[in-house]
N, C-alpha and C positions, 0 to 999 in steps of 0.2 A: 643402527649398526654400531657396535663397540669398536673403538680404535685403540690399539696398543701403540702408544706414541713412541715407545722405544723401538719397536719393530719398523714402524713406518717413517720415522725420522721426525725432526722438529718442524715446527711451522715454517721457520726460516729456510730450512733445507727443501721443504716441499715448494715453497714460493720460488726459490731459485731454480728448481727443476721446471716449474711451470714457465718461468721466464725464458729458460733455454729452449723450451719447446716453441714458445711464441716467436723468439728470435729466429729460430730455424725456419719457421713458417714465413716470416717476413723476408727471409733470404730466398724463399721459394726453392729450398733445397730439400727435396723429398727424402733422400737417404738420411740426411742429418736429422730431419724432423722425426722420421720413424725410429732412428737410433735413440734420440732423446726421449721419445715416448716410451720405447721399450725399457730404457733405463729407469724411467719414472715408475713404470708398472711392476718392475721386478719385486719390489718390497711388498706390494699388495698381493701379487700372485703367490709369493712365498708364505705370506701370513695366512692366506686362505688355505693353502696346502697343509699348513701346520695347525689350522683351526684357531688361529689367533684372532680372526675376525668372525664375528657371528652376525 
């Protein structure tokens, strides 16, 4: 899969998103976890819609 790093964000940004998801899981807060996961996936979903990811 080709990745458009401008569309998806930097490695550091993605790592921070992953950390927020893990922290929400550790807090056992489902709503927060789902919100963080949704925010994380938005860039990927948009890239797929635009054809940026193949």
